[in-house]
N, C-alpha and C positions, 0 to 999 in steps of 0.2 A: 187567186189571191183576193181577199176581201177588199172592197173599196173603202176609201176614207179612213185608212189607218194612219195614225199620227204618233210617232215615237220620239221619246226624249231619252238621251243617255246622260246620266249624271255621274261626275267623277269628283272626288274630293281633291282639291288643289289649293295649296297655300299660295301659289303664284297665279291667282285667278286671271284668266284670259291669256296667259302666256303659254304658248305651245312649246314648252321647253323640253329638250330631249331627256332631261332628268325626270320628267313626270311621265313615266311610261303609260299610266292609265289614261292620261290626257291625250297622248298621241294615238293610243289605241282607239279612243273614242272618236277622234276625227277621221281616222282611216276607215273604221267600221261604218261610221255615218255616211261618209262619201260613197262607199260601195252600196249601201242600202239606198241612198238617194239616186245613184246611177241606175239602180234597178227598180225605180218607181215607188220606193217606200219612203214617205216623207219622214225625215229624221233630223232632229236638232241635237246639239251637244252643249251641255252646261257644266263647266267647271265650277264647283261650289265649295264653300267653306263649312257650312253647317245646314241643319234642317230648315232654317228660316229662308236661306237662299233657294232651297228646293221649292218651298211653298210659293215664294215670290215668282220664281221662274214659271211654275205651272199656271199661276194666275195671269201672269203677263202674256204667256202664250195664248191663252183663251181670249184675252182682251185684244191682242194684236191680230189674231187669225179668225176671230169670230166663232171658232170651234175649239173644244177642249182636246187635250191630249187623250189618246186611247191607251197608250202603254208607256210606262216609265221603267227604265232599267237603271238600277243603282249598282255601280261597279265597286266591288269589295265590301266586306261587312264592317262598316264603321259607324253607322247610326245606332244610337242606343235603342233598346227594346221599346222604351216608352215613345221615343220620337218616331220609330217605325209604325207603331200601333196608331199614333195620332194621324200620321200621313194616310194610312190605308182607310181609316175611319172617315177622315174629312173628305178625301177624294175617292169615295166609294165607287164612282163610275170609271175609274182608271185601273187598269191591271198593272200591278207593281211586281217587279222581279229583282231580287238581290243576287248579283252575279259574283261568284268566287272568281277572282282575277288570276289565280295561280293554281298550279297542280298541288297535290297534297304536300310534297316535300318542301316547297317554297313557303308554305304557310307558317313554317317555324319562325319566320322573320316577324310574324304578327301573333304574339301569344294569346291575344284576346279574340282573334278573328273567328276561330272555330266555335268558341263559346257563343258569340253573337249570332253566328250563322245558325246554330242549332236552336237558339231562341226564336229566330225568324221562322224556322220550321214549325215550332209550336204555335206561333201566331197564325201561320197559314192554315192551320186546322180550325181557327176561329173566324178567319176572314177569307172568303173565297176569291178575293181580288189580290192575293199575295202568293207568290211562288218564290222558290229559290232555284238557282242554277249554277252552272260552271262554264268556263270558256274553253274547256277541253274535255273530251269524252273520258279520259282516264280518271279525272276527278269525279265526274258525274257517275260513272259506272261504280267507282269505289263507294261513293256516298249512298247510292241506292242499295248496294249489297251490304254495306256495314250497318246502316241504320234503318233499312227497309222503308225508306221515305222517297217520295218523288223528287226528282232533280232534273232540270231542263238544260240541255246543252245549247249554248249560244256562243260559238267560237268568234275570236277576233277575225276581222277581214282587212285586207290591205290592197287597195287597187294600185296597179302599176302597169305601165305600158310594156308590151313584149319587147325586151331588150336583150341583146347578146352580151354575154359576159366578156370582160376584158381578159387579155393574156399579157403577162409581164414581158416586156421587150428585151430583157437581159442587158440593157444598156444603162439602166438607172438603178439607184438604190432600191431595195425591196421595202415597201411600206406595208406593214402589217397592223391592222386595227384589231383591238380587243376591248370593246366598249361596254359600259354599264356600271352600275353601282358596285364598288369593291366589296362584295360579300362572298363568303365561302361557297354559297350555292352556285355562284357563277364560275368557279373553278379557274380563276385567272392565273394561279401558280402553274397549272399544267399548260395553259396557253403560252405563258412566258417561257417555260422550259422548251416547248416546241419551237417557239420563235428563235431561241438560241441555237437549237439543233438545225434549223433551216439556215441560219447564218453560217454555221460550221460546214454545212453541205455545199453551199454555193460559194463561200469565201468571198462574198461581196458585202458592201455596207448594208446593214439592215436597221430600219427604224421601227420600233414597237410603240404604237400610239394607244394610249389608254385614257380613261376618264379619271378625274380627280375631284375632290371635294365631296361634301355630303357625309352622312353618318357612316358609310362604308369605310371611309378613310380612317376611322378610329380603330378599326380592327388591325390585327397583326399582319394581315395579308400584304398590304402595300409595303411595309418595311422589309418583309421577306423577299418581295419582288425586287426591291432596290438592291438588296444584298446579292441576289442571284445575278443581277445584270451589271453590277459595278465592274469597272475596269476591264471590260471586254473590248479589245480594239475593233473598231468598225461596227459596234453595236450600240445603238442609242435608244434610251427609254424617253419618250416624250409624253408628257401628261397634259391633258386639255381640261380646262374648266367647263362646267356645264354650259351649253349653248342653246339658243332658240333652235327649233326643229329645222328651219331652212338652212341655218348655218351648219348645223350638225350634218345634214345631208351633203352639203358642200365638202365638209371634212371627210366624210366617208368616201366621196367620189375621188379623193386623192389617194386612196389605198389601192394596193394591188390585190390583196386578199384580206379577209378577216378570220379570226379564230374565236368562236363562240361555243365552247365545249361545256356548257352548263351541266351540272349534275341533275338539275330539275328545272323544268320549264313548262309553260302551257302554250306558248307561241314563240316568243323572242322577236321583238320588234326590230332589233338591230340587224338580224339576218335579212329580214324583209327590206329594211332601209338599203342594205347593200345591193340586194337584187334589183331594186328600183333604179340604181345607177350603174348596174353591170359589174358589181364587185361580188365575187363568190365567197363563201365562208366555209371553213372547216367547222363542223358542228358535231354535237353529240347525238345519240339516239333519242334524247329527250325532246329534240326539236323535230317532231315526227313528220311534219308536212314537207320538209325540204328534201332535195334529191338524196336518195339513199347512198349514192357513192360519194357524197360529201361527208358522210358520217364516219367518225373515228371513235375508238375506245377512249372514253373521257378520262380514264385512269392510266393511260399509256401515252406519255408525251412523245415517244418516237413514232407511234402510230398516228398521232395528231400531226407530227412533222411530216410524215410520209404523205398524208392527205394534202397538206399545205404545198408540198413540192409538186404534187400532181396538179393542183389547181393553178399553180404558177406557170406550169409548162404545157398543159394540155387544154385545148380550146373547149370551154364548157358550153359553147353555143347558147341555146335558149333554155337550158335545163332549169335554171333558177326561176325565171319568170313563168315558165310553163308549170312548174310545181306549185308556185304561189297561186296561179289562177285556178288550178285544179282544186286547191284547198279552198279558195274563195267560193267557187261554185258549189262545193259540197256543204260549206258552211251556210250559204244562203238558203239551202233547203231546210236546215235546222231552224233558221230564223223565220222563214215563211210558215213552217209547221206550227211554231209557237204563236206567231201573230194571227194566224187563222183559227186558232183553237178557241 
């Protein structure tokens, strides 16, 4: 590893400095930065509103530390082409990288993201201190193949202690969490259908805990979930407003299992949040790093329910935290390769 590497991760954040669970990019920045720092790579995180905040943070870092940043990672394609060009020209001694924060399918939520990303590729041919990348190999490999352009893989990382997964004691109501913005890509209808099937299987009270608020709640998904869950004796849908990250982790800690069967993902912070407090998740194959036997067919609610029943009744030992640390170690190799290039 090269000496004297100094990294900054920038994330657009309307709630600046608030580590809120609804700001997934923000949380991903703090967890990745912690893992990099724990492994000897000096890393700072800056939630920003616009390009001026980026410039001020870069200048402030040099003023405070007596040395400039060597690498700047900007998560998600949101800066205009002009703003990006001005940054790489003005700070020509810094290596910039714009990181796609999602796999291909999830980028449909941002209709301008791909266009901006491709403009950055054009700029990178003009400025050798600019690169583009993705936080999962599936996006990176597709982009290289589709456009015949370089793309660097820098995955999310999430440090967590090695912790044993909990097992439901069969004496309390089953608490199932299914958290995140209510978007079709997250597949909450199937998660809800599976939760109802679990309730029917055990014939005990079941609480389904979900997030509420934000743009996702304007979609027809939430009303459909309400219709699906209405008037089922012993089944309760509980919705939670967005919370700061530490409060959100406390909420997850109260769950017995979670169901996160997204159709498309590049990491899924909520699954890692659960693992950090010993709560296992039924997941889809899109969440590739997690234990394979936690994965269900995302389009089959009974398969999802069967996996949930298994997680509720069979000791998952350290499968979750071990899978997460394996992912972290592999991801660190990608980061070191880039930072040493």
